[in-house]
C-alpha positions, 0 to 999 in steps of 0.5 A: 659906307653905303656908297662903298657897299653899292659899288662893291655889289655893282661890281660883283653883278658886273663880274658875274654877267661878264663870266656868264657871257664868256661861258662857264669858266673856272679858275682852274683854266677849264672852259666849258660851254654853258650848255654842258651840265653833266659829265659821264665817266665810264669805268676804265677796265684794266686790260694789261698783262700785269694785273694790279687789283685796284688800278682801274678803280683808282684811276676812274675815281680820280678822274671823277673827282677831278671833274666833281671838284674842278668844274660845275658839271654833275657827274652822272652814270649815263647820258652825260653831255661830256663822256669819257670811256676807255681802258688801261692799256699798259701797266709795266715796270722796266729797267730805266738806268743801267749801271756799269755792271749791267744792273738797273739802278732805277726802274720805271713804272709806266701806265698808259690809258686809252681815252675816248672823249665825246663832247655832245655839245661841241663834237669838234672837241672829240678825241681818241688817244692814249695818255702815258705817264711814268715814275722811276724808283730805286732798284733797291726797292721792290715794286710792291713796296712803292707801287701805291705811291707811284700809282697815285702820282701817275694817276694824278698826272694822267687825269691832269693831262686828260682834263687839260686836253678835254676841257682846258682851252688855252 
């Protein structure tokens, strides 16, 4: 029984040394340099023609929550080792599937976010790009009826895309 516990403890020590030697790794696939301790996520303003009051706050909070829950990085207000800044570039709804009588069977809500990512540890990882996601909804419903759920789903996809491009090294 004692030998078994010693073997388990030894295995745990070896695993932790191996993980530290490879850099900071999480089981989400994030591969973050061990020197990186903080992430700064600035507020993403809504710069679209179609204003949605809570969109900026919800998106910014979703991105912060992703890094807080999926990495060992501390989310800070300034001077982060990793920095995200940008703005909501587009928020629009448009017909997605036209029926024979020229009416829309489906509408599409699209959100585009411009992101500037700065990695102060590894500047080669820096990027500036636009991420876009959409969801379709029945034309029998108004945008105001479905927007909360759609925005939440789209934000989740956008945040996942941004997370993957910035810290997932596949």
